[in-house]
Backbone atoms as SQL, in Angstrom:
CREATE TABLE atoms (id INTEGER PRIMARY KEY, chain TEXT, resi INTEGER, resn TEXT, atom TEXT, x REAL, y REAL, z REAL);
INSERT INTO atoms VALUES
  (1, 'A', 1, 'UNK', 'N', 0.909, -1.441, 0.215),
  (2, 'A', 1, 'UNK', 'CA', -0.264, -0.147, -0.301),
  (3, 'A', 1, 'UNK', 'C', 1.029, 1.193, -0.075),
  (4, 'A', 2, 'UNK', 'N', 0.565, 1.823, -1.047),
  (5, 'A', 2, 'UNK', 'CA', 1.300, 3.463, -0.540),
  (6, 'A', 2, 'UNK', 'C', 0.637, 4.433, 0.144),
  (7, 'A', 3, 'UNK', 'N', 1.256, 5.742, 0.226),
  (8, 'A', 3, 'UNK', 'CA', 0.405, 6.478, 0.495),
  (9, 'A', 3, 'UNK', 'C', 1.476, 7.775, 0.287),
  (10, 'A', 4, 'UNK', 'N', 0.518, 8.937, 0.782),
  (11, 'A', 4, 'UNK', 'CA', 1.437, 10.152, 0.500),
  (12, 'A', 4, 'UNK', 'C', 2.481, 10.214, 1.031),
  (13, 'A', 5, 'UNK', 'N', 2.998, 11.102, 0.359),
  (14, 'A', 5, 'UNK', 'CA', 4.906, 11.440, 0.520),
  (15, 'A', 5, 'UNK', 'C', 5.414, 12.641, 2.085),
  (16, 'A', 6, 'UNK', 'N', 3.907, 13.289, 2.268),
  (17, 'A', 6, 'UNK', 'CA', 4.175, 14.430, 3.289),
  (18, 'A', 6, 'UNK', 'C', 2.184, 14.629, 3.398),
  (19, 'A', 7, 'UNK', 'N', 1.998, 14.394, 4.910),
  (20, 'A', 7, 'UNK', 'CA', 1.064, 14.679, 5.646),
  (21, 'A', 7, 'UNK', 'C', 0.528, 16.065, 4.754),
  (22, 'A', 8, 'UNK', 'N', -1.215, 15.831, 4.155),
  (23, 'A', 8, 'UNK', 'CA', -1.924, 16.999, 3.841),
  (24, 'A', 8, 'UNK', 'C', -1.150, 18.342, 3.706),
  (25, 'A', 9, 'UNK', 'N', -1.484, 18.624, 4.974),
  (26, 'A', 9, 'UNK', 'CA', -1.220, 20.182, 5.595),
  (27, 'A', 9, 'UNK', 'C', -0.204, 20.758, 5.260),
  (28, 'A', 10, 'UNK', 'N', 1.301, 19.717, 4.817),
  (29, 'A', 10, 'UNK', 'CA', 2.804, 19.881, 4.932),
  (30, 'A', 10, 'UNK', 'C', 2.370, 20.214, 2.999),
  (31, 'A', 11, 'UNK', 'N', 3.084, 21.661, 2.217),
  (32, 'A', 11, 'UNK', 'CA', 2.978, 21.422, 0.469),
  (33, 'A', 11, 'UNK', 'C', 4.460, 20.720, 0.527),
  (34, 'A', 12, 'UNK', 'N', 4.152, 20.344, -0.316),
  (35, 'A', 12, 'UNK', 'CA', 5.651, 19.742, -1.337),
  (36, 'A', 12, 'UNK', 'C', 6.199, 20.754, -1.716),
  (37, 'A', 13, 'UNK', 'N', 5.411, 21.790, -2.468),
  (38, 'A', 13, 'UNK', 'CA', 6.357, 22.719, -3.163),
  (39, 'A', 13, 'UNK', 'C', 5.160, 23.262, -3.297),
  (40, 'A', 14, 'UNK', 'N', 5.702, 24.810, -3.126),
  (41, 'A', 14, 'UNK', 'CA', 4.896, 26.030, -3.013),
  (42, 'A', 14, 'UNK', 'C', 5.002, 26.677, -4.557),
  (43, 'A', 15, 'UNK', 'N', 3.986, 27.293, -4.848),
  (44, 'A', 15, 'UNK', 'CA', 4.045, 27.942, -6.286),
  (45, 'A', 15, 'UNK', 'C', 4.753, 29.199, -6.503),
  (46, 'A', 16, 'UNK', 'N', 5.199, 29.484, -7.461),
  (47, 'A', 16, 'UNK', 'CA', 6.180, 30.834, -7.483),
  (48, 'A', 16, 'UNK', 'C', 5.703, 31.741, -7.344),
  (49, 'A', 17, 'UNK', 'N', 4.042, 32.145, -7.163),
  (50, 'A', 17, 'UNK', 'CA', 3.266, 33.086, -6.564),
  (51, 'A', 17, 'UNK', 'C', 3.266, 32.854, -5.023),
  (52, 'A', 18, 'UNK', 'N', 3.334, 31.918, -4.620),
  (53, 'A', 18, 'UNK', 'CA', 3.628, 31.200, -2.824),
  (54, 'A', 18, 'UNK', 'C', 4.656, 31.968, -2.764),
  (55, 'A', 19, 'UNK', 'N', 5.473, 31.541, -3.172),
  (56, 'A', 19, 'UNK', 'CA', 7.122, 32.268, -2.588),
  (57, 'A', 19, 'UNK', 'C', 7.243, 33.310, -2.876),
  (58, 'A', 20, 'UNK', 'N', 6.818, 34.458, -4.009),
  (59, 'A', 20, 'UNK', 'CA', 6.941, 35.520, -3.774),
  (60, 'A', 20, 'UNK', 'C', 6.065, 36.054, -2.663),
  (61, 'A', 21, 'UNK', 'N', 4.765, 35.875, -2.578),
  (62, 'A', 21, 'UNK', 'CA', 4.271, 36.656, -2.110),
  (63, 'A', 21, 'UNK', 'C', 4.451, 36.383, 0.200),
  (64, 'A', 22, 'UNK', 'N', 5.467, 35.387, 0.661),
  (65, 'A', 22, 'UNK', 'CA', 6.282, 35.157, 1.397),
  (66, 'A', 22, 'UNK', 'C', 7.743, 36.228, 1.354),
  (67, 'A', 23, 'UNK', 'N', 8.048, 36.293, -0.077),
  (68, 'A', 23, 'UNK', 'CA', 9.184, 37.036, 0.490),
  (69, 'A', 23, 'UNK', 'C', 9.025, 38.689, 0.608),
  (70, 'A', 24, 'UNK', 'N', 7.405, 39.121, 0.001),
  (71, 'A', 24, 'UNK', 'CA', 6.814, 40.365, 0.359),
  (72, 'A', 24, 'UNK', 'C', 6.488, 40.454, 2.109),
  (73, 'A', 25, 'UNK', 'N', 6.229, 39.180, 2.202),
  (74, 'A', 25, 'UNK', 'CA', 5.834, 38.681, 3.591),
  (75, 'A', 25, 'UNK', 'C', 6.932, 39.031, 5.012),
  (76, 'A', 26, 'UNK', 'N', 7.715, 38.636, 4.423),
  (77, 'A', 26, 'UNK', 'CA', 9.165, 38.606, 4.870),
  (78, 'A', 26, 'UNK', 'C', 9.491, 40.385, 4.868),
  (79, 'A', 27, 'UNK', 'N', 9.474, 40.941, 4.104),
  (80, 'A', 27, 'UNK', 'CA', 9.716, 41.970, 4.127),
  (81, 'A', 27, 'UNK', 'C', 9.229, 43.201, 4.783),
  (82, 'A', 28, 'UNK', 'N', 7.901, 42.516, 5.110),
  (83, 'A', 28, 'UNK', 'CA', 7.210, 43.862, 5.665),
  (84, 'A', 28, 'UNK', 'C', 7.280, 43.326, 7.484),
  (85, 'A', 29, 'UNK', 'N', 7.405, 42.145, 7.822),
  (86, 'A', 29, 'UNK', 'CA', 7.943, 41.613, 9.127),
  (87, 'A', 29, 'UNK', 'C', 9.001, 42.655, 9.348),
  (88, 'A', 30, 'UNK', 'N', 10.393, 42.389, 8.723),
  (89, 'A', 30, 'UNK', 'CA', 11.040, 43.228, 9.288),
  (90, 'A', 30, 'UNK', 'C', 10.807, 44.765, 9.705),
  (91, 'A', 31, 'UNK', 'N', 10.424, 45.223, 8.632),
  (92, 'A', 31, 'UNK', 'CA', 10.104, 46.569, 8.814),
  (93, 'A', 31, 'UNK', 'C', 9.185, 46.840, 10.319),
  (94, 'A', 32, 'UNK', 'N', 7.945, 46.236, 9.704),
  (95, 'A', 32, 'UNK', 'CA', 6.894, 46.511, 11.640),
  (96, 'A', 32, 'UNK', 'C', 7.786, 46.576, 12.426),
  (97, 'A', 33, 'UNK', 'N', 9.239, 45.992, 12.626),
  (98, 'A', 33, 'UNK', 'CA', 9.431, 45.844, 14.287),
  (99, 'A', 33, 'UNK', 'C', 10.176, 47.354, 13.967),
  (100, 'A', 34, 'UNK', 'N', 10.103, 47.977, 12.904),
  (101, 'A', 34, 'UNK', 'CA', 10.357, 49.738, 13.635),
  (102, 'A', 34, 'UNK', 'C', 9.481, 50.563, 13.057),
  (103, 'A', 35, 'UNK', 'N', 8.517, 49.968, 12.146),
  (104, 'A', 35, 'UNK', 'CA', 7.338, 50.722, 12.234),
  (105, 'A', 35, 'UNK', 'C', 5.914, 49.953, 12.611),
  (106, 'A', 36, 'UNK', 'N', 5.516, 50.184, 13.403),
  (107, 'A', 36, 'UNK', 'CA', 4.528, 48.865, 14.197),
  (108, 'A', 36, 'UNK', 'C', 3.272, 49.860, 12.994),
  (109, 'A', 37, 'UNK', 'N', 3.268, 50.989, 12.805),
  (110, 'A', 37, 'UNK', 'CA', 1.946, 51.151, 11.731),
  (111, 'A', 37, 'UNK', 'C', 1.222, 50.754, 10.244),
  (112, 'A', 38, 'UNK', 'N', 2.886, 50.075, 9.605),
  (113, 'A', 38, 'UNK', 'CA', 2.655, 49.202, 8.875),
  (114, 'A', 38, 'UNK', 'C', 1.951, 48.014, 9.287),
  (115, 'A', 39, 'UNK', 'N', 0.723, 47.533, 10.578),
  (116, 'A', 39, 'UNK', 'CA', 0.124, 47.071, 10.867),
  (117, 'A', 39, 'UNK', 'C', -1.129, 47.672, 9.939),
  (118, 'A', 40, 'UNK', 'N', -1.347, 48.767, 9.904),
  (119, 'A', 40, 'UNK', 'CA', -2.558, 49.259, 9.381),
  (120, 'A', 40, 'UNK', 'C', -2.932, 49.916, 7.688),
  (121, 'A', 41, 'UNK', 'N', -1.438, 49.113, 7.312),
  (122, 'A', 41, 'UNK', 'CA', -1.518, 48.558, 5.709),
  (123, 'A', 41, 'UNK', 'C', -1.574, 47.703, 5.790),
  (124, 'A', 42, 'UNK', 'N', -2.019, 47.247, 4.138),
  (125, 'A', 42, 'UNK', 'CA', -2.873, 46.149, 3.342),
  (126, 'A', 42, 'UNK', 'C', -1.460, 46.265, 2.054),
  (127, 'A', 43, 'UNK', 'N', -0.967, 44.989, 2.094),
  (128, 'A', 43, 'UNK', 'CA', 0.332, 44.881, 1.200),
  (129, 'A', 43, 'UNK', 'C', -0.190, 43.746, 0.471),
  (130, 'A', 44, 'UNK', 'N', 0.041, 43.983, -0.570),
  (131, 'A', 44, 'UNK', 'CA', -1.120, 42.903, -1.859),
  (132, 'A', 44, 'UNK', 'C', 0.133, 42.726, -3.073),
  (133, 'A', 45, 'UNK', 'N', -0.072, 41.845, -3.566),
  (134, 'A', 45, 'UNK', 'CA', 0.870, 41.268, -4.941),
  (135, 'A', 45, 'UNK', 'C', 0.079, 41.257, -5.695),
  (136, 'A', 46, 'UNK', 'N', 0.337, 42.039, -6.830),
  (137, 'A', 46, 'UNK', 'CA', -0.149, 41.869, -8.419),
  (138, 'A', 46, 'UNK', 'C', 0.259, 41.348, -9.325),
  (139, 'A', 47, 'UNK', 'N', 0.113, 40.416, -10.134),
  (140, 'A', 47, 'UNK', 'CA', 1.185, 39.516, -11.141),
  (141, 'A', 47, 'UNK', 'C', 1.952, 41.152, -12.074),
  (142, 'A', 48, 'UNK', 'N', 0.951, 42.210, -12.306),
  (143, 'A', 48, 'UNK', 'CA', 1.558, 43.237, -13.340),
  (144, 'A', 48, 'UNK', 'C', 0.880, 44.518, -12.757),
  (145, 'A', 49, 'UNK', 'N', 1.368, 45.604, -13.439),
  (146, 'A', 49, 'UNK', 'CA', 0.347, 46.677, -13.239),
  (147, 'A', 49, 'UNK', 'C', -0.850, 46.669, -14.703),
  (148, 'A', 50, 'UNK', 'N', -1.804, 47.200, -14.142),
  (149, 'A', 50, 'UNK', 'CA', -2.545, 47.764, -14.860),
  (150, 'A', 50, 'UNK', 'C', -2.058, 48.705, -15.715),
  (151, 'A', 51, 'UNK', 'N', -2.257, 48.764, -17.109),
  (152, 'A', 51, 'UNK', 'CA', -2.022, 49.931, -18.275),
  (153, 'A', 51, 'UNK', 'C', -3.185, 50.512, -19.068),
  (154, 'A', 52, 'UNK', 'N', -4.020, 51.392, -18.608),
  (155, 'A', 52, 'UNK', 'CA', -4.753, 52.395, -19.005),
  (156, 'A', 52, 'UNK', 'C', -4.237, 53.586, -20.031),
  (157, 'A', 53, 'UNK', 'N', -4.099, 53.148, -20.924),
  (158, 'A', 53, 'UNK', 'CA', -3.702, 53.900, -21.958),
  (159, 'A', 53, 'UNK', 'C', -4.650, 55.477, -22.118),
  (160, 'A', 54, 'UNK', 'N', -5.794, 54.805, -21.917),
  (161, 'A', 54, 'UNK', 'CA', -6.463, 55.950, -21.881),
  (162, 'A', 54, 'UNK', 'C', -6.461, 57.278, -20.838),
  (163, 'A', 55, 'UNK', 'N', -5.975, 56.998, -19.783),
  (164, 'A', 55, 'UNK', 'CA', -5.643, 57.755, -18.781),
  (165, 'A', 55, 'UNK', 'C', -4.348, 57.898, -18.865),
  (166, 'A', 56, 'UNK', 'N', -3.226, 57.151, -18.832),
  (167, 'A', 56, 'UNK', 'CA', -2.011, 57.595, -18.775),
  (168, 'A', 56, 'UNK', 'C', -1.198, 57.149, -20.142),
  (169, 'A', 57, 'UNK', 'N', -1.611, 56.818, -20.979),
  (170, 'A', 57, 'UNK', 'CA', -0.848, 56.879, -22.385),
  (171, 'A', 57, 'UNK', 'C', -0.269, 55.774, -22.527),
  (172, 'A', 58, 'UNK', 'N', 0.009, 54.647, -21.400),
  (173, 'A', 58, 'UNK', 'CA', 0.644, 53.889, -20.943),
  (174, 'A', 58, 'UNK', 'C', 1.941, 54.414, -20.588),
  (175, 'A', 59, 'UNK', 'N', 3.144, 53.762, -20.674),
  (176, 'A', 59, 'UNK', 'CA', 4.254, 54.000, -19.710),
  (177, 'A', 59, 'UNK', 'C', 4.939, 54.433, -20.777),
  (178, 'A', 60, 'UNK', 'N', 4.818, 54.122, -22.141),
  (179, 'A', 60, 'UNK', 'CA', 5.587, 55.170, -22.921),
  (180, 'A', 60, 'UNK', 'C', 7.502, 54.781, -22.798),
  (181, 'A', 61, 'UNK', 'N', 8.171, 55.684, -22.572),
  (182, 'A', 61, 'UNK', 'CA', 9.775, 55.129, -22.294),
  (183, 'A', 61, 'UNK', 'C', 10.086, 54.453, -20.723),
  (184, 'A', 62, 'UNK', 'N', 9.143, 54.961, -20.307),
  (185, 'A', 62, 'UNK', 'CA', 9.265, 54.900, -18.630),
  (186, 'A', 62, 'UNK', 'C', 9.534, 53.120, -18.493),
  (187, 'A', 63, 'UNK', 'N', 10.056, 52.655, -17.510),
  (188, 'A', 63, 'UNK', 'CA', 10.487, 51.533, -17.578),
  (189, 'A', 63, 'UNK', 'C', 8.915, 50.480, -16.607),
  (190, 'A', 64, 'UNK', 'N', 8.466, 49.529, -16.754),
  (191, 'A', 64, 'UNK', 'CA', 7.269, 48.843, -16.319),
  (192, 'A', 64, 'UNK', 'C', 7.391, 49.170, -14.628),
  (193, 'A', 65, 'UNK', 'N', 6.307, 49.503, -13.889),
  (194, 'A', 65, 'UNK', 'CA', 6.998, 49.882, -12.288),
  (195, 'A', 65, 'UNK', 'C', 6.599, 48.411, -11.434),
  (196, 'A', 66, 'UNK', 'N', 7.682, 48.578, -10.628),
  (197, 'A', 66, 'UNK', 'CA', 8.206, 47.608, -9.878),
  (198, 'A', 66, 'UNK', 'C', 6.930, 47.495, -8.642),
  (199, 'A', 67, 'UNK', 'N', 6.154, 48.588, -8.538),
  (200, 'A', 67, 'UNK', 'CA', 5.216, 48.395, -6.962),
  (201, 'A', 67, 'UNK', 'C', 4.712, 49.650, -7.866),
  (202, 'A', 68, 'UNK', 'N', 3.578, 49.925, -6.241),
  (203, 'A', 68, 'UNK', 'CA', 2.848, 51.354, -6.489),
  (204, 'A', 68, 'UNK', 'C', 2.388, 51.627, -5.117),
  (205, 'A', 69, 'UNK', 'N', 1.162, 52.602, -4.843),
  (206, 'A', 69, 'UNK', 'CA', 0.898, 53.029, -3.467),
  (207, 'A', 69, 'UNK', 'C', -0.642, 53.443, -3.902),
  (208, 'A', 70, 'UNK', 'N', -1.359, 52.889, -3.071),
  (209, 'A', 70, 'UNK', 'CA', -3.044, 53.352, -3.197),
  (210, 'A', 70, 'UNK', 'C', -3.044, 54.149, -1.661),
  (211, 'A', 71, 'UNK', 'N', -3.175, 55.277, -2.028),
  (212, 'A', 71, 'UNK', 'CA', -3.535, 56.390, -0.379),
  (213, 'A', 71, 'UNK', 'C', -5.063, 55.570, 0.594),
  (214, 'A', 72, 'UNK', 'N', -4.800, 55.417, 1.852),
  (215, 'A', 72, 'UNK', 'CA', -6.036, 55.771, 2.471),
  (216, 'A', 72, 'UNK', 'C', -7.456, 56.682, 2.034),
  (217, 'A', 73, 'UNK', 'N', -8.383, 55.848, 1.569),
  (218, 'A', 73, 'UNK', 'CA', -9.556, 56.734, 1.234),
  (219, 'A', 73, 'UNK', 'C', -10.825, 55.639, 2.059),
  (220, 'A', 74, 'UNK', 'N', -12.020, 56.509, 1.831),
  (221, 'A', 74, 'UNK', 'CA', -13.098, 56.021, 2.760),
  (222, 'A', 74, 'UNK', 'C', -13.310, 55.115, 3.060),
  (223, 'A', 75, 'UNK', 'N', -12.651, 54.732, 4.418),
  (224, 'A', 75, 'UNK', 'CA', -12.593, 53.571, 5.183),
  (225, 'A', 75, 'UNK', 'C', -12.099, 52.624, 4.839),
  (226, 'A', 76, 'UNK', 'N', -11.163, 52.794, 3.684),
  (227, 'A', 76, 'UNK', 'CA', -10.441, 51.291, 3.203),
  (228, 'A', 76, 'UNK', 'C', -9.031, 51.764, 3.790),
  (229, 'A', 77, 'UNK', 'N', -7.637, 51.050, 4.155),
  (230, 'A', 77, 'UNK', 'CA', -6.669, 51.193, 4.243),
  (231, 'A', 77, 'UNK', 'C', -5.554, 51.400, 3.555),
  (232, 'A', 78, 'UNK', 'N', -4.717, 52.108, 3.423),
  (233, 'A', 78, 'UNK', 'CA', -3.576, 52.595, 2.761),
  (234, 'A', 78, 'UNK', 'C', -3.536, 50.726, 2.126),
  (235, 'A', 79, 'UNK', 'N', -2.709, 50.766, 0.676),
  (236, 'A', 79, 'UNK', 'CA', -2.432, 49.603, 0.369),
  (237, 'A', 79, 'UNK', 'C', -0.895, 49.597, -0.102),
  (238, 'A', 80, 'UNK', 'N', 0.005, 48.789, -0.049),
  (239, 'A', 80, 'UNK', 'CA', 0.959, 49.140, -0.939),
  (240, 'A', 80, 'UNK', 'C', 0.900, 47.619, -1.725),
  (241, 'A', 81, 'UNK', 'N', 1.888, 47.969, -3.340),
  (242, 'A', 81, 'UNK', 'CA', 1.424, 46.602, -4.494),
  (243, 'A', 81, 'UNK', 'C', 2.883, 46.438, -4.663),
  (244, 'A', 82, 'UNK', 'N', 2.842, 45.163, -4.884),
  (245, 'A', 82, 'UNK', 'CA', 4.264, 44.695, -5.444),
  (246, 'A', 82, 'UNK', 'C', 3.895, 43.482, -6.773),
  (247, 'A', 83, 'UNK', 'N', 4.469, 44.286, -7.741),
  (248, 'A', 83, 'UNK', 'CA', 3.891, 43.713, -9.107),
  (249, 'A', 83, 'UNK', 'C', 5.253, 42.462, -9.311),
  (250, 'A', 84, 'UNK', 'N', 4.471, 41.326, -8.994),
  (251, 'A', 84, 'UNK', 'CA', 5.460, 39.703, -9.295),
  (252, 'A', 84, 'UNK', 'C', 6.081, 39.931, -10.384),
  (253, 'A', 85, 'UNK', 'N', 5.952, 39.509, -11.750),
  (254, 'A', 85, 'UNK', 'CA', 6.191, 39.596, -12.849),
  (255, 'A', 85, 'UNK', 'C', 7.473, 40.390, -13.378),
  (256, 'A', 86, 'UNK', 'N', 7.717, 42.045, -13.206),
  (257, 'A', 86, 'UNK', 'CA', 8.224, 42.727, -13.467),
  (258, 'A', 86, 'UNK', 'C', 9.578, 42.454, -12.704),
  (259, 'A', 87, 'UNK', 'N', 9.582, 41.782, -11.261),
  (260, 'A', 87, 'UNK', 'CA', 10.554, 41.819, -10.309),
  (261, 'A', 87, 'UNK', 'C', 11.194, 40.451, -10.677),
  (262, 'A', 88, 'UNK', 'N', 10.184, 39.276, -11.057),
  (263, 'A', 88, 'UNK', 'CA', 10.875, 38.296, -11.432),
  (264, 'A', 88, 'UNK', 'C', 11.783, 38.460, -12.344),
  (265, 'A', 89, 'UNK', 'N', 11.339, 39.150, -13.658),
  (266, 'A', 89, 'UNK', 'CA', 12.208, 39.525, -14.778),
  (267, 'A', 89, 'UNK', 'C', 13.157, 39.815, -14.903),
  (268, 'A', 90, 'UNK', 'N', 13.367, 41.105, -13.390),
  (269, 'A', 90, 'UNK', 'CA', 14.506, 41.471, -13.176),
  (270, 'A', 90, 'UNK', 'C', 15.977, 41.213, -12.108),
  (271, 'A', 91, 'UNK', 'N', 15.327, 39.655, -11.647),
  (272, 'A', 91, 'UNK', 'CA', 16.638, 39.025, -11.385),
  (273, 'A', 91, 'UNK', 'C', 16.418, 37.879, -11.638),
  (274, 'A', 92, 'UNK', 'N', 17.426, 36.853, -10.633),
  (275, 'A', 92, 'UNK', 'CA', 17.675, 35.916, -11.136),
  (276, 'A', 92, 'UNK', 'C', 17.510, 34.789, -10.110),
  (277, 'A', 93, 'UNK', 'N', 17.941, 34.920, -9.356),
  (278, 'A', 93, 'UNK', 'CA', 17.987, 33.933, -8.004),
  (279, 'A', 93, 'UNK', 'C', 17.007, 34.315, -6.866),
  (280, 'A', 94, 'UNK', 'N', 16.583, 33.122, -5.966),
  (281, 'A', 94, 'UNK', 'CA', 16.228, 34.037, -4.462),
  (282, 'A', 94, 'UNK', 'C', 16.328, 35.186, -3.946),
  (283, 'A', 95, 'UNK', 'N', 18.241, 35.106, -3.852),
  (284, 'A', 95, 'UNK', 'CA', 18.449, 36.271, -2.704),
  (285, 'A', 95, 'UNK', 'C', 18.614, 37.530, -3.446),
  (286, 'A', 96, 'UNK', 'N', 18.321, 37.696, -4.464),
  (287, 'A', 96, 'UNK', 'CA', 18.268, 38.753, -5.880),
  (288, 'A', 96, 'UNK', 'C', 17.242, 39.621, -5.754),
  (289, 'A', 97, 'UNK', 'N', 16.058, 38.196, -5.751),
  (290, 'A', 97, 'UNK', 'CA', 14.943, 38.629, -5.836),
  (291, 'A', 97, 'UNK', 'C', 14.214, 39.005, -4.570),
  (292, 'A', 98, 'UNK', 'N', 14.846, 38.344, -2.950),
  (293, 'A', 98, 'UNK', 'CA', 14.339, 38.700, -1.735),
  (294, 'A', 98, 'UNK', 'C', 14.756, 40.270, -1.657),
  (295, 'A', 99, 'UNK', 'N', 15.956, 40.562, -2.674),
  (296, 'A', 99, 'UNK', 'CA', 16.388, 42.474, -2.181),
  (297, 'A', 99, 'UNK', 'C', 15.388, 43.324, -2.885),
  (298, 'A', 100, 'UNK', 'N', 15.231, 42.790, -3.980),
  (299, 'A', 100, 'UNK', 'CA', 14.609, 43.293, -4.526),
  (300, 'A', 100, 'UNK', 'C', 13.439, 44.075, -4.258),
  (301, 'A', 101, 'UNK', 'N', 12.806, 42.977, -3.882),
  (302, 'A', 101, 'UNK', 'CA', 11.429, 43.027, -3.375),
  (303, 'A', 101, 'UNK', 'C', 11.511, 43.707, -1.674),
  (304, 'A', 102, 'UNK', 'N', 12.753, 43.753, -1.255),
  (305, 'A', 102, 'UNK', 'CA', 12.622, 44.538, 0.129),
  (306, 'A', 102, 'UNK', 'C', 12.980, 45.887, -0.276),
  (307, 'A', 103, 'UNK', 'N', 13.935, 46.230, -1.163),
  (308, 'A', 103, 'UNK', 'CA', 13.896, 47.529, -2.096),
  (309, 'A', 103, 'UNK', 'C', 12.717, 47.760, -2.476),
  (310, 'A', 104, 'UNK', 'N', 11.580, 47.293, -2.928),
  (311, 'A', 104, 'UNK', 'CA', 10.651, 48.101, -3.721),
  (312, 'A', 104, 'UNK', 'C', 9.567, 47.973, -2.345),
  (313, 'A', 105, 'UNK', 'N', 9.245, 47.386, -1.236),
  (314, 'A', 105, 'UNK', 'CA', 8.427, 47.123, -0.206),
  (315, 'A', 105, 'UNK', 'C', 8.942, 49.144, 0.510),
  (316, 'A', 106, 'UNK', 'N', 10.176, 48.695, 0.755),
  (317, 'A', 106, 'UNK', 'CA', 10.781, 49.932, 1.009),
  (318, 'A', 106, 'UNK', 'C', 10.643, 51.546, 0.960),
  (319, 'A', 107, 'UNK', 'N', 10.763, 51.522, -0.836),
  (320, 'A', 107, 'UNK', 'CA', 10.052, 52.579, -1.391),
  (321, 'A', 107, 'UNK', 'C', 8.890, 52.835, -1.299),
  (322, 'A', 108, 'UNK', 'N', 7.846, 51.964, -1.720),
  (323, 'A', 108, 'UNK', 'CA', 6.761, 52.425, -1.362),
  (324, 'A', 108, 'UNK', 'C', 5.823, 52.661, -0.108),
  (325, 'A', 109, 'UNK', 'N', 6.636, 51.817, 0.617),
  (326, 'A', 109, 'UNK', 'CA', 6.376, 52.267, 2.532),
  (327, 'A', 109, 'UNK', 'C', 6.512, 53.579, 2.598),
  (328, 'A', 110, 'UNK', 'N', 7.674, 54.070, 2.070),
  (329, 'A', 110, 'UNK', 'CA', 8.335, 55.720, 2.200),
  (330, 'A', 110, 'UNK', 'C', 7.555, 56.736, 1.525),
  (331, 'A', 111, 'UNK', 'N', 6.856, 56.466, 0.272),
  (332, 'A', 111, 'UNK', 'CA', 6.132, 57.133, 0.034),
  (333, 'A', 111, 'UNK', 'C', 4.873, 57.616, 0.353),
  (334, 'A', 112, 'UNK', 'N', 4.315, 56.359, 1.467),
  (335, 'A', 112, 'UNK', 'CA', 3.107, 56.251, 2.195),
  (336, 'A', 112, 'UNK', 'C', 3.230, 57.396, 3.150),
  (337, 'A', 113, 'UNK', 'N', 4.666, 57.059, 4.034),
  (338, 'A', 113, 'UNK', 'CA', 4.857, 57.783, 4.785),
  (339, 'A', 113, 'UNK', 'C', 5.323, 59.226, 4.979),
  (340, 'A', 114, 'UNK', 'N', 5.734, 59.710, 3.935),
  (341, 'A', 114, 'UNK', 'CA', 6.137, 60.750, 3.019),
  (342, 'A', 114, 'UNK', 'C', 7.327, 61.133, 3.948),
  (343, 'A', 115, 'UNK', 'N', 8.610, 59.901, 3.947),
  (344, 'A', 115, 'UNK', 'CA', 9.780, 59.658, 4.484),
  (345, 'A', 115, 'UNK', 'C', 10.773, 59.422, 3.423),
  (346, 'A', 116, 'UNK', 'N', 11.874, 59.376, 3.293),
  (347, 'A', 116, 'UNK', 'CA', 13.252, 58.795, 2.418),
  (348, 'A', 116, 'UNK', 'C', 13.286, 57.296, 3.204),
  (349, 'A', 117, 'UNK', 'N', 13.789, 56.640, 1.824),
  (350, 'A', 117, 'UNK', 'CA', 13.857, 54.811, 2.018),
  (351, 'A', 117, 'UNK', 'C', 15.177, 54.720, 3.098),
  (352, 'A', 118, 'UNK', 'N', 15.473, 55.751, 3.498),
  (353, 'A', 118, 'UNK', 'CA', 16.820, 55.821, 4.419),
  (354, 'A', 118, 'UNK', 'C', 16.526, 55.695, 5.895),
  (355, 'A', 119, 'UNK', 'N', 15.518, 56.072, 5.630),
  (356, 'A', 119, 'UNK', 'CA', 14.596, 56.654, 7.287),
  (357, 'A', 119, 'UNK', 'C', 13.897, 55.441, 7.344),
  (358, 'A', 120, 'UNK', 'N', 12.999, 54.714, 5.950),
  (359, 'A', 120, 'UNK', 'CA', 12.359, 53.459, 6.756),
  (360, 'A', 120, 'UNK', 'C', 13.353, 52.502, 7.209),
  (361, 'A', 121, 'UNK', 'N', 14.487, 52.531, 6.132),
  (362, 'A', 121, 'UNK', 'CA', 15.282, 51.248, 6.573),
  (363, 'A', 121, 'UNK', 'C', 16.664, 51.967, 6.231),
  (364, 'A', 122, 'UNK', 'N', 17.130, 52.005, 7.162),
  (365, 'A', 122, 'UNK', 'CA', 18.850, 52.234, 7.212),
  (366, 'A', 122, 'UNK', 'C', 19.777, 51.990, 6.299),
  (367, 'A', 123, 'UNK', 'N', 19.649, 50.251, 5.721),
  (368, 'A', 123, 'UNK', 'CA', 20.419, 49.236, 5.176),
  (369, 'A', 123, 'UNK', 'C', 20.053, 49.984, 3.674),
  (370, 'A', 124, 'UNK', 'N', 18.668, 50.436, 3.665),
  (371, 'A', 124, 'UNK', 'CA', 18.210, 50.810, 2.153),
  (372, 'A', 124, 'UNK', 'C', 19.826, 51.011, 0.967),
  (373, 'A', 125, 'UNK', 'N', 19.267, 50.751, 0.180),
  (374, 'A', 125, 'UNK', 'CA', 20.562, 50.665, -0.898),
  (375, 'A', 125, 'UNK', 'C', 22.079, 49.991, -1.065),
  (376, 'A', 126, 'UNK', 'N', 22.291, 49.490, 0.446),
  (377, 'A', 126, 'UNK', 'CA', 23.736, 48.634, 0.714),
  (378, 'A', 126, 'UNK', 'C', 23.751, 47.092, -0.301),
  (379, 'A', 127, 'UNK', 'N', 22.900, 46.948, -0.754),
  (380, 'A', 127, 'UNK', 'CA', 22.851, 45.490, -1.239),
  (381, 'A', 127, 'UNK', 'C', 23.258, 45.814, -2.681);
């Protein structure tokens, strides 16, 4: 009789999207120790940024964004968005990806809080 290799509650492998979401969560947890108010911000992972040619004419010559912010409004918390596919395309391995994810999270948090990235994370830019 053959049984499962691992119990059902233990994933054998996580999807790329799950691994990426974990990198974002790890970055947020690192920053929350210094900035407890981040608990009031929603952090989201989307595949790609939305292109709205009618509104902004596309990105033109600009690089595809790696992240963005949505200010708090109408009872909704502020949001930080990290775009998975553009980050993955720009990185080769897990360590490089984790570093870029953290950089994007720091930059977006800094924008929301009206601070410099170096204030949000004194180690910003050292990698």
